[in-house]
PyMOL Python script that loads the backbone (N, CA, C, O; Angstrom):
from pymol import cmd

cmd.read_pdbstr("""\
ATOM      1  N   MET A   1       4.315  -8.840  -7.679  1.00  0.00           N
ATOM      2  CA  MET A   1       2.888  -7.966  -8.104  1.00  0.00           C
ATOM      3  C   MET A   1       2.108  -8.449  -6.460  1.00  0.00           C
ATOM      4  O   MET A   1       2.157  -9.523  -5.862  1.00  0.00           O
ATOM      5  N   CYS A   2       1.599  -7.487  -6.200  1.00  0.00           N
ATOM      6  CA  CYS A   2       0.901  -7.236  -5.050  1.00  0.00           C
ATOM      7  C   CYS A   2      -0.685  -6.955  -5.557  1.00  0.00           C
ATOM      8  O   CYS A   2      -0.973  -5.942  -6.194  1.00  0.00           O
ATOM      9  N   ARG A   3      -1.487  -7.787  -5.261  1.00  0.00           N
ATOM     10  CA  ARG A   3      -3.087  -7.124  -5.792  1.00  0.00           C
ATOM     11  C   ARG A   3      -4.196  -7.713  -4.357  1.00  0.00           C
ATOM     12  O   ARG A   3      -4.132  -8.746  -3.690  1.00  0.00           O
ATOM     13  N   THR A   4      -5.001  -6.731  -4.304  1.00  0.00           N
ATOM     14  CA  THR A   4      -6.294  -6.927  -3.273  1.00  0.00           C
ATOM     15  C   THR A   4      -7.417  -6.957  -3.978  1.00  0.00           C
ATOM     16  O   THR A   4      -7.711  -6.241  -4.936  1.00  0.00           O
ATOM     17  N   PHE A   5      -8.146  -7.950  -3.397  1.00  0.00           N
ATOM     18  CA  PHE A   5      -9.806  -8.135  -3.763  1.00  0.00           C
ATOM     19  C   PHE A   5     -10.428  -7.802  -2.526  1.00  0.00           C
ATOM     20  O   PHE A   5      -9.927  -8.029  -1.425  1.00  0.00           O
ATOM     21  N   ALA A   6     -11.625  -7.213  -2.746  1.00  0.00           N
ATOM     22  CA  ALA A   6     -12.689  -7.028  -1.801  1.00  0.00           C
ATOM     23  C   ALA A   6     -14.045  -6.896  -2.363  1.00  0.00           C
ATOM     24  O   ALA A   6     -14.849  -5.966  -2.310  1.00  0.00           O
ATOM     25  N   PRO A   7     -14.105  -8.224  -2.993  1.00  0.00           N
ATOM     26  CA  PRO A   7     -15.585  -8.354  -3.649  1.00  0.00           C
ATOM     27  C   PRO A   7     -16.707  -7.668  -3.049  1.00  0.00           C
ATOM     28  O   PRO A   7     -17.476  -6.805  -3.473  1.00  0.00           O
ATOM     29  N   LYS A   8     -16.564  -8.466  -1.615  1.00  0.00           N
ATOM     30  CA  LYS A   8     -17.984  -7.892  -0.720  1.00  0.00           C
ATOM     31  C   LYS A   8     -17.838  -6.306  -0.432  1.00  0.00           C
ATOM     32  O   LYS A   8     -18.890  -5.715  -0.189  1.00  0.00           O
ATOM     33  N   LEU A   9     -16.959  -5.761  -0.435  1.00  0.00           N
ATOM     34  CA  LEU A   9     -17.005  -4.205  -0.336  1.00  0.00           C
ATOM     35  C   LEU A   9     -16.994  -3.547  -1.981  1.00  0.00           C
ATOM     36  O   LEU A   9     -16.450  -2.458  -2.164  1.00  0.00           O
ATOM     37  N   ALA A  10     -17.529  -4.171  -2.948  1.00  0.00           N
ATOM     38  CA  ALA A  10     -17.643  -4.051  -4.162  1.00  0.00           C
ATOM     39  C   ALA A  10     -16.430  -3.419  -5.051  1.00  0.00           C
ATOM     40  O   ALA A  10     -16.508  -2.640  -6.001  1.00  0.00           O
ATOM     41  N   ILE A  11     -15.285  -4.003  -4.437  1.00  0.00           N
ATOM     42  CA  ILE A  11     -13.819  -3.415  -4.764  1.00  0.00           C
ATOM     43  C   ILE A  11     -13.375  -4.948  -5.578  1.00  0.00           C
ATOM     44  O   ILE A  11     -12.953  -5.996  -5.090  1.00  0.00           O
ATOM     45  N   ALA A  12     -13.700  -4.532  -7.155  1.00  0.00           N
ATOM     46  CA  ALA A  12     -13.063  -5.928  -7.812  1.00  0.00           C
ATOM     47  C   ALA A  12     -11.338  -5.925  -7.673  1.00  0.00           C
ATOM     48  O   ALA A  12     -10.869  -7.010  -7.329  1.00  0.00           O
ATOM     49  N   GLU A  13     -10.623  -5.113  -7.844  1.00  0.00           N
ATOM     50  CA  GLU A  13      -9.375  -5.123  -7.392  1.00  0.00           C
ATOM     51  C   GLU A  13      -8.912  -3.888  -7.142  1.00  0.00           C
ATOM     52  O   GLU A  13      -9.301  -3.010  -7.912  1.00  0.00           O
ATOM     53  N   ASP A  14      -8.074  -3.539  -6.140  1.00  0.00           N
ATOM     54  CA  ASP A  14      -7.472  -2.160  -5.744  1.00  0.00           C
ATOM     55  C   ASP A  14      -6.308  -2.088  -6.737  1.00  0.00           C
ATOM     56  O   ASP A  14      -5.478  -2.997  -6.740  1.00  0.00           O
ATOM     57  N   PRO A  15      -6.208  -1.066  -7.571  1.00  0.00           N
ATOM     58  CA  PRO A  15      -5.254  -0.582  -8.616  1.00  0.00           C
ATOM     59  C   PRO A  15      -3.665  -0.518  -8.020  1.00  0.00           C
ATOM     60  O   PRO A  15      -2.666  -0.947  -8.597  1.00  0.00           O
ATOM     61  N   VAL A  16      -3.713   0.010  -6.963  1.00  0.00           N
ATOM     62  CA  VAL A  16      -2.388  -0.267  -6.214  1.00  0.00           C
ATOM     63  C   VAL A  16      -2.667  -0.155  -4.835  1.00  0.00           C
ATOM     64  O   VAL A  16      -3.305   0.719  -4.247  1.00  0.00           O
ATOM     65  N   CYS A  17      -1.995  -1.346  -4.322  1.00  0.00           N
ATOM     66  CA  CYS A  17      -2.214  -1.526  -2.848  1.00  0.00           C
ATOM     67  C   CYS A  17      -1.406  -1.328  -2.137  1.00  0.00           C
ATOM     68  O   CYS A  17      -0.521  -2.183  -2.101  1.00  0.00           O
ATOM     69  N   GLY A  18      -1.265  -0.025  -1.133  1.00  0.00           N
ATOM     70  CA  GLY A  18      -0.274   0.422  -0.400  1.00  0.00           C
ATOM     71  C   GLY A  18      -0.148  -0.285   0.760  1.00  0.00           C
ATOM     72  O   GLY A  18       0.985  -0.577   1.143  1.00  0.00           O
ATOM     73  N   SER A  19      -1.043  -0.589   1.346  1.00  0.00           N
ATOM     74  CA  SER A  19      -1.008  -1.619   2.619  1.00  0.00           C
ATOM     75  C   SER A  19      -0.505  -2.864   2.230  1.00  0.00           C
ATOM     76  O   SER A  19       0.328  -3.366   2.985  1.00  0.00           O
ATOM     77  N   GLY A  20      -0.854  -3.532   1.127  1.00  0.00           N
ATOM     78  CA  GLY A  20      -0.411  -4.789   0.553  1.00  0.00           C
ATOM     79  C   GLY A  20       0.933  -4.702   0.449  1.00  0.00           C
ATOM     80  O   GLY A  20       1.544  -5.677   0.885  1.00  0.00           O
ATOM     81  N   HIS A  21       1.752  -3.564  -0.131  1.00  0.00           N
ATOM     82  CA  HIS A  21       3.050  -3.323  -0.024  1.00  0.00           C
ATOM     83  C   HIS A  21       3.816  -3.388   1.152  1.00  0.00           C
ATOM     84  O   HIS A  21       4.943  -3.876   1.235  1.00  0.00           O
ATOM     85  N   CYS A  22       2.979  -2.733   2.315  1.00  0.00           N
ATOM     86  CA  CYS A  22       3.686  -2.638   3.885  1.00  0.00           C
ATOM     87  C   CYS A  22       4.092  -4.023   4.068  1.00  0.00           C
ATOM     88  O   CYS A  22       5.175  -4.227   4.615  1.00  0.00           O
ATOM     89  N   HIS A  23       3.374  -5.008   3.687  1.00  0.00           N
ATOM     90  CA  HIS A  23       3.346  -6.503   4.073  1.00  0.00           C
ATOM     91  C   HIS A  23       4.531  -7.055   3.164  1.00  0.00           C
ATOM     92  O   HIS A  23       5.355  -7.806   3.687  1.00  0.00           O
ATOM     93  N   ILE A  24       4.628  -6.760   2.020  1.00  0.00           N
ATOM     94  CA  ILE A  24       5.829  -7.625   1.277  1.00  0.00           C
ATOM     95  C   ILE A  24       6.892  -6.689   1.111  1.00  0.00           C
ATOM     96  O   ILE A  24       7.919  -7.309   0.834  1.00  0.00           O
ATOM     97  N   VAL A  25       7.108  -5.273   1.170  1.00  0.00           N
ATOM     98  CA  VAL A  25       8.373  -4.740   1.118  1.00  0.00           C
ATOM     99  C   VAL A  25       9.208  -5.448   2.025  1.00  0.00           C
ATOM    100  O   VAL A  25      10.046  -6.186   1.507  1.00  0.00           O
ATOM    101  N   PRO A  26       9.160  -5.382   3.321  1.00  0.00           N
ATOM    102  CA  PRO A  26      10.114  -5.747   4.270  1.00  0.00           C
ATOM    103  C   PRO A  26      10.773  -7.387   3.715  1.00  0.00           C
ATOM    104  O   PRO A  26      11.963  -7.677   3.836  1.00  0.00           O
ATOM    105  N   LEU A  27       9.858  -8.205   3.183  1.00  0.00           N
ATOM    106  CA  LEU A  27      10.199  -9.606   2.901  1.00  0.00           C
ATOM    107  C   LEU A  27      11.390  -9.086   1.601  1.00  0.00           C
ATOM    108  O   LEU A  27      12.597  -9.149   1.833  1.00  0.00           O
ATOM    109  N   TRP A  28      11.008  -8.727   0.638  1.00  0.00           N
ATOM    110  CA  TRP A  28      11.889  -8.321  -0.623  1.00  0.00           C
ATOM    111  C   TRP A  28      13.091  -7.493  -0.209  1.00  0.00           C
ATOM    112  O   TRP A  28      14.185  -7.690  -0.738  1.00  0.00           O
ATOM    113  N   ALA A  29      12.940  -6.725   0.569  1.00  0.00           N
ATOM    114  CA  ALA A  29      14.176  -5.772   1.046  1.00  0.00           C
ATOM    115  C   ALA A  29      15.167  -6.593   1.638  1.00  0.00           C
ATOM    116  O   ALA A  29      16.357  -6.447   1.358  1.00  0.00           O
ATOM    117  N   GLN A  30      14.729  -7.511   2.499  1.00  0.00           N
ATOM    118  CA  GLN A  30      15.649  -8.293   3.115  1.00  0.00           C
ATOM    119  C   GLN A  30      16.162  -9.373   2.083  1.00  0.00           C
ATOM    120  O   GLN A  30      17.381  -9.546   2.084  1.00  0.00           O
ATOM    121  N   LYS A  31      15.478 -10.056   1.280  1.00  0.00           N
ATOM    122  CA  LYS A  31      15.778 -11.072   0.025  1.00  0.00           C
ATOM    123  C   LYS A  31      16.731 -10.430  -0.631  1.00  0.00           C
ATOM    124  O   LYS A  31      17.758 -11.067  -0.866  1.00  0.00           O
ATOM    125  N   LEU A  32      16.641  -9.113  -1.059  1.00  0.00           N
ATOM    126  CA  LEU A  32      17.569  -8.655  -2.287  1.00  0.00           C
ATOM    127  C   LEU A  32      18.580  -7.770  -1.491  1.00  0.00           C
ATOM    128  O   LEU A  32      19.380  -7.107  -2.152  1.00  0.00           O
ATOM    129  N   GLY A  33      18.609  -7.708  -0.229  1.00  0.00           N
ATOM    130  CA  GLY A  33      19.562  -6.765   0.658  1.00  0.00           C
ATOM    131  C   GLY A  33      19.674  -5.289   0.242  1.00  0.00           C
ATOM    132  O   GLY A  33      20.771  -4.756   0.076  1.00  0.00           O
ATOM    133  N   LYS A  34      18.470  -4.625   0.074  1.00  0.00           N
ATOM    134  CA  LYS A  34      18.185  -3.266  -0.299  1.00  0.00           C
ATOM    135  C   LYS A  34      17.196  -2.799   0.739  1.00  0.00           C
ATOM    136  O   LYS A  34      16.349  -3.517   1.270  1.00  0.00           O
ATOM    137  N   GLU A  35      17.421  -1.350   1.001  1.00  0.00           N
ATOM    138  CA  GLU A  35      16.751  -0.753   1.915  1.00  0.00           C
ATOM    139  C   GLU A  35      15.800   0.014   0.965  1.00  0.00           C
ATOM    140  O   GLU A  35      14.836   0.444   1.598  1.00  0.00           O
ATOM    141  N   LYS A  36      15.764   0.304  -0.276  1.00  0.00           N
ATOM    142  CA  LYS A  36      14.819   1.139  -1.104  1.00  0.00           C
ATOM    143  C   LYS A  36      14.518  -0.014  -2.426  1.00  0.00           C
ATOM    144  O   LYS A  36      15.318  -0.748  -3.007  1.00  0.00           O
ATOM    145  N   LEU A  37      13.044   0.166  -2.618  1.00  0.00           N
ATOM    146  CA  LEU A  37      12.639  -0.255  -3.664  1.00  0.00           C
ATOM    147  C   LEU A  37      11.632  -0.038  -4.527  1.00  0.00           C
ATOM    148  O   LEU A  37      10.650   0.326  -3.880  1.00  0.00           O
ATOM    149  N   VAL A  38      11.359  -0.097  -5.913  1.00  0.00           N
ATOM    150  CA  VAL A  38      10.599   0.648  -6.451  1.00  0.00           C
ATOM    151  C   VAL A  38       9.627  -0.619  -7.033  1.00  0.00           C
ATOM    152  O   VAL A  38      10.136  -1.484  -7.747  1.00  0.00           O
ATOM    153  N   ALA A  39       8.147  -0.660  -6.662  1.00  0.00           N
ATOM    154  CA  ALA A  39       6.976  -1.604  -7.004  1.00  0.00           C
ATOM    155  C   ALA A  39       6.194  -0.882  -8.100  1.00  0.00           C
ATOM    156  O   ALA A  39       5.725   0.255  -8.053  1.00  0.00           O
ATOM    157  N   ARG A  40       6.141  -1.870  -9.211  1.00  0.00           N
ATOM    158  CA  ARG A  40       4.966  -1.303 -10.190  1.00  0.00           C
ATOM    159  C   ARG A  40       3.973  -2.407 -10.177  1.00  0.00           C
ATOM    160  O   ARG A  40       4.201  -3.598 -10.388  1.00  0.00           O
ATOM    161  N   GLN A  41       2.655  -1.752  -9.855  1.00  0.00           N
ATOM    162  CA  GLN A  41       1.201  -2.582  -9.921  1.00  0.00           C
ATOM    163  C   GLN A  41       0.932  -2.400 -11.081  1.00  0.00           C
ATOM    164  O   GLN A  41       0.754  -1.286 -11.574  1.00  0.00           O
ATOM    165  N   ALA A  42       0.828  -4.051 -12.007  1.00  0.00           N
ATOM    166  CA  ALA A  42       0.496  -3.895 -13.138  1.00  0.00           C
ATOM    167  C   ALA A  42      -1.165  -4.199 -13.357  1.00  0.00           C
ATOM    168  O   ALA A  42      -1.732  -4.976 -14.124  1.00  0.00           O
ATOM    169  N   SER A  43      -1.569  -3.470 -12.582  1.00  0.00           N
ATOM    170  CA  SER A  43      -3.442  -3.915 -12.781  1.00  0.00           C
ATOM    171  C   SER A  43      -3.767  -2.736 -13.954  1.00  0.00           C
ATOM    172  O   SER A  43      -2.923  -1.888 -14.244  1.00  0.00           O
ATOM    173  N   LYS A  44      -5.094  -2.795 -14.587  1.00  0.00           N
ATOM    174  CA  LYS A  44      -5.682  -2.005 -15.608  1.00  0.00           C
ATOM    175  C   LYS A  44      -5.241  -0.584 -15.343  1.00  0.00           C
ATOM    176  O   LYS A  44      -4.693   0.067 -16.233  1.00  0.00           O
ATOM    177  N   ARG A  45      -5.461  -0.098 -14.164  1.00  0.00           N
ATOM    178  CA  ARG A  45      -5.166   1.240 -13.778  1.00  0.00           C
ATOM    179  C   ARG A  45      -3.625   1.493 -13.168  1.00  0.00           C
ATOM    180  O   ARG A  45      -3.108   2.610 -13.144  1.00  0.00           O
ATOM    181  N   GLY A  46      -3.095   0.494 -12.769  1.00  0.00           N
ATOM    182  CA  GLY A  46      -1.688   0.675 -12.591  1.00  0.00           C
ATOM    183  C   GLY A  46      -0.987   1.872 -11.671  1.00  0.00           C
ATOM    184  O   GLY A  46      -1.518   2.894 -11.237  1.00  0.00           O
ATOM    185  N   GLY A  47       0.075   1.510 -11.551  1.00  0.00           N
ATOM    186  CA  GLY A  47       0.700   2.715 -10.544  1.00  0.00           C
ATOM    187  C   GLY A  47       2.004   1.942 -10.151  1.00  0.00           C
ATOM    188  O   GLY A  47       2.220   0.740  -9.992  1.00  0.00           O
ATOM    189  N   THR A  48       2.850   3.126 -10.044  1.00  0.00           N
ATOM    190  CA  THR A  48       4.266   3.019  -9.040  1.00  0.00           C
ATOM    191  C   THR A  48       4.499   3.340  -7.788  1.00  0.00           C
ATOM    192  O   THR A  48       4.171   4.480  -7.459  1.00  0.00           O
ATOM    193  N   LEU A  49       5.070   2.517  -6.837  1.00  0.00           N
ATOM    194  CA  LEU A  49       4.932   3.115  -5.458  1.00  0.00           C
ATOM    195  C   LEU A  49       6.496   2.900  -5.182  1.00  0.00           C
ATOM    196  O   LEU A  49       7.055   1.830  -5.426  1.00  0.00           O
ATOM    197  N   TYR A  50       7.212   4.131  -4.595  1.00  0.00           N
ATOM    198  CA  TYR A  50       8.497   4.277  -4.241  1.00  0.00           C
ATOM    199  C   TYR A  50       8.717   3.671  -2.696  1.00  0.00           C
ATOM    200  O   TYR A  50       8.316   4.369  -1.765  1.00  0.00           O
ATOM    201  N   CYS A  51       9.280   2.517  -2.439  1.00  0.00           N
ATOM    202  CA  CYS A  51       9.362   2.128  -1.059  1.00  0.00           C
ATOM    203  C   CYS A  51      10.412   2.146  -0.517  1.00  0.00           C
ATOM    204  O   CYS A  51      11.361   2.036  -1.295  1.00  0.00           O
ATOM    205  N   GLU A  52      10.754   2.278   0.927  1.00  0.00           N
ATOM    206  CA  GLU A  52      11.526   2.496   1.529  1.00  0.00           C
ATOM    207  C   GLU A  52      11.866   2.017   3.034  1.00  0.00           C
ATOM    208  O   GLU A  52      11.141   2.548   3.875  1.00  0.00           O
ATOM    209  N   MET A  53      12.670   1.264   3.451  1.00  0.00           N
ATOM    210  CA  MET A  53      12.644   0.652   4.696  1.00  0.00           C
ATOM    211  C   MET A  53      13.311   1.617   5.757  1.00  0.00           C
ATOM    212  O   MET A  53      14.469   1.986   5.560  1.00  0.00           O
ATOM    213  N   HIS A  54      12.644   2.018   6.829  1.00  0.00           N
ATOM    214  CA  HIS A  54      13.204   2.820   7.943  1.00  0.00           C
ATOM    215  C   HIS A  54      13.182   1.847   9.256  1.00  0.00           C
ATOM    216  O   HIS A  54      12.152   1.968   9.920  1.00  0.00           O
ATOM    217  N   GLY A  55      14.008   1.031   9.683  1.00  0.00           N
ATOM    218  CA  GLY A  55      13.749   0.302  10.673  1.00  0.00           C
ATOM    219  C   GLY A  55      12.911  -0.678  10.553  1.00  0.00           C
ATOM    220  O   GLY A  55      13.156  -1.540   9.710  1.00  0.00           O
ATOM    221  N   ASN A  56      11.623  -0.782  11.439  1.00  0.00           N
ATOM    222  CA  ASN A  56      10.927  -1.875  11.298  1.00  0.00           C
ATOM    223  C   ASN A  56       9.375  -1.095  10.399  1.00  0.00           C
ATOM    224  O   ASN A  56       8.245  -1.584  10.420  1.00  0.00           O
ATOM    225  N   ARG A  57       9.799   0.223   9.666  1.00  0.00           N
ATOM    226  CA  ARG A  57       8.529   0.784   9.144  1.00  0.00           C
ATOM    227  C   ARG A  57       8.806   0.903   7.786  1.00  0.00           C
ATOM    228  O   ARG A  57       9.986   0.930   7.437  1.00  0.00           O
ATOM    229  N   VAL A  58       7.979   0.974   7.023  1.00  0.00           N
ATOM    230  CA  VAL A  58       7.946   0.866   5.590  1.00  0.00           C
ATOM    231  C   VAL A  58       7.436   2.510   5.348  1.00  0.00           C
ATOM    232  O   VAL A  58       6.527   3.037   5.991  1.00  0.00           O
ATOM    233  N   ARG A  59       8.177   3.126   4.357  1.00  0.00           N
ATOM    234  CA  ARG A  59       7.870   4.538   3.960  1.00  0.00           C
ATOM    235  C   ARG A  59       7.294   4.409   2.270  1.00  0.00           C
ATOM    236  O   ARG A  59       8.093   3.845   1.522  1.00  0.00           O
ATOM    237  N   LEU A  60       6.313   4.768   1.796  1.00  0.00           N
ATOM    238  CA  LEU A  60       5.588   4.672   0.652  1.00  0.00           C
ATOM    239  C   LEU A  60       5.580   6.121  -0.187  1.00  0.00           C
ATOM    240  O   LEU A  60       5.245   7.138   0.421  1.00  0.00           O
ATOM    241  N   ALA A  61       5.946   6.189  -1.555  1.00  0.00           N
ATOM    242  CA  ALA A  61       5.663   7.379  -2.050  1.00  0.00           C
ATOM    243  C   ALA A  61       5.324   7.159  -3.511  1.00  0.00           C
ATOM    244  O   ALA A  61       5.820   6.290  -4.228  1.00  0.00           O
ATOM    245  N   GLY A  62       4.479   7.997  -3.835  1.00  0.00           N
ATOM    246  CA  GLY A  62       3.968   8.040  -5.277  1.00  0.00           C
ATOM    247  C   GLY A  62       2.922   8.911  -5.505  1.00  0.00           C
ATOM    248  O   GLY A  62       2.716   9.885  -4.781  1.00  0.00           O
ATOM    249  N   THR A  63       2.203   8.605  -6.527  1.00  0.00           N
ATOM    250  CA  THR A  63       0.833   9.378  -6.908  1.00  0.00           C
ATOM    251  C   THR A  63      -0.354   9.126  -6.501  1.00  0.00           C
ATOM    252  O   THR A  63      -0.888   8.138  -7.005  1.00  0.00           O
ATOM    253  N   ALA A  64      -0.961   9.744  -5.705  1.00  0.00           N
ATOM    254  CA  ALA A  64      -2.236   9.146  -5.189  1.00  0.00           C
ATOM    255  C   ALA A  64      -3.643  10.201  -5.762  1.00  0.00           C
ATOM    256  O   ALA A  64      -3.523  11.351  -6.185  1.00  0.00           O
ATOM    257  N   VAL A  65      -4.650   9.595  -5.654  1.00  0.00           N
ATOM    258  CA  VAL A  65      -5.982  10.115  -6.261  1.00  0.00           C
ATOM    259  C   VAL A  65      -6.897  10.124  -4.739  1.00  0.00           C
ATOM    260  O   VAL A  65      -6.990   9.260  -3.867  1.00  0.00           O
ATOM    261  N   LEU A  66      -7.426  11.315  -4.840  1.00  0.00           N
ATOM    262  CA  LEU A  66      -8.470  11.616  -3.332  1.00  0.00           C
ATOM    263  C   LEU A  66      -9.558  10.466  -3.503  1.00  0.00           C
ATOM    264  O   LEU A  66     -10.256  10.419  -4.517  1.00  0.00           O
ATOM    265  N   TYR A  67      -9.664   9.625  -2.567  1.00  0.00           N
ATOM    266  CA  TYR A  67     -10.791   8.544  -2.703  1.00  0.00           C
ATOM    267  C   TYR A  67     -12.159   9.342  -1.876  1.00  0.00           C
ATOM    268  O   TYR A  67     -13.262   9.580  -2.368  1.00  0.00           O
ATOM    269  N   SER A  68     -11.782   9.585  -0.782  1.00  0.00           N
ATOM    270  CA  SER A  68     -12.987  10.478   0.048  1.00  0.00           C
ATOM    271  C   SER A  68     -12.745  11.325   1.000  1.00  0.00           C
ATOM    272  O   SER A  68     -11.572  11.647   1.191  1.00  0.00           O
ATOM    273  N   ILE A  69     -13.503  11.729   1.590  1.00  0.00           N
ATOM    274  CA  ILE A  69     -13.239  12.697   2.474  1.00  0.00           C
ATOM    275  C   ILE A  69     -14.317  12.482   3.669  1.00  0.00           C
ATOM    276  O   ILE A  69     -15.510  12.463   3.367  1.00  0.00           O
ATOM    277  N   ALA A  70     -13.908  12.316   5.057  1.00  0.00           N
ATOM    278  CA  ALA A  70     -14.609  12.286   6.065  1.00  0.00           C
ATOM    279  C   ALA A  70     -14.154  12.664   7.694  1.00  0.00           C
ATOM    280  O   ALA A  70     -12.969  12.677   8.028  1.00  0.00           O
ATOM    281  N   ASP A  71     -15.050  12.905   8.454  1.00  0.00           N
ATOM    282  CA  ASP A  71     -14.799  13.091   9.740  1.00  0.00           C
ATOM    283  C   ASP A  71     -15.082  11.950  10.699  1.00  0.00           C
ATOM    284  O   ASP A  71     -16.165  11.365  10.687  1.00  0.00           O
ATOM    285  N   LEU A  72     -13.975  11.604  11.632  1.00  0.00           N
ATOM    286  CA  LEU A  72     -14.119  10.569  12.262  1.00  0.00           C
ATOM    287  C   LEU A  72     -14.082  11.097  13.795  1.00  0.00           C
ATOM    288  O   LEU A  72     -13.174  11.793  14.248  1.00  0.00           O
ATOM    289  N   TYR A  73     -15.431  10.569  14.656  1.00  0.00           N
ATOM    290  CA  TYR A  73     -15.624  11.133  15.752  1.00  0.00           C
ATOM    291  C   TYR A  73     -15.293   9.774  16.875  1.00  0.00           C
ATOM    292  O   TYR A  73     -15.974   8.754  16.770  1.00  0.00           O
ATOM    293  N   VAL A  74     -14.451   9.852  17.690  1.00  0.00           N
ATOM    294  CA  VAL A  74     -14.318   8.940  18.688  1.00  0.00           C
ATOM    295  C   VAL A  74     -14.608   9.281  20.109  1.00  0.00           C
ATOM    296  O   VAL A  74     -14.058  10.223  20.680  1.00  0.00           O
ATOM    297  N   GLU A  75     -15.729   8.277  20.823  1.00  0.00           N
ATOM    298  CA  GLU A  75     -15.765   8.657  21.829  1.00  0.00           C
ATOM    299  C   GLU A  75     -15.034   7.578  23.021  1.00  0.00           C
ATOM    300  O   GLU A  75     -14.830   6.390  22.769  1.00  0.00           O
ATOM    301  N   GLU A  76     -14.671   8.261  24.418  1.00  0.00           N
ATOM    302  CA  GLU A  76     -13.759   7.289  24.797  1.00  0.00           C
ATOM    303  C   GLU A  76     -14.718   6.330  25.743  1.00  0.00           C
ATOM    304  O   GLU A  76     -15.348   7.040  26.526  1.00  0.00           O
ATOM    305  N   GLU A  77     -14.982   5.065  25.883  1.00  0.00           N
ATOM    306  CA  GLU A  77     -15.796   4.267  26.692  1.00  0.00           C
ATOM    307  C   GLU A  77     -15.279   4.277  28.046  1.00  0.00           C
ATOM    308  O   GLU A  77     -14.135   3.913  28.318  1.00  0.00           O
ATOM    309  N   ASN A  78     -16.478   4.869  29.252  1.00  0.00           N
ATOM    310  CA  ASN A  78     -16.004   4.708  30.680  1.00  0.00           C
ATOM    311  C   ASN A  78     -16.198   3.485  31.128  1.00  0.00           C
ATOM    312  O   ASN A  78     -15.866   3.187  32.275  1.00  0.00           O
TER     313      ASN A  78
END
""", "prot")
cmd.dss("prot")
cmd.show_as("cartoon", "prot")
cmd.util.cbc("prot")
cmd.orient("prot")
């Protein structure tokens, strides 16, 4: 199980942490000799991630909920 906590950001626990799984999927894929893994997050709101190794990248799939919408403006520094 991979859990993420960020109390300073008012996140007691991330129900399903995709970025955390990007760190542990390569480890478990290598240990188990598999390229495809299914991860079940056993938190209160929980969820399932379908993980697949693609070279040095991890592809994640599953059900998601829209968290926020934002516009990001980036200026070049001269």
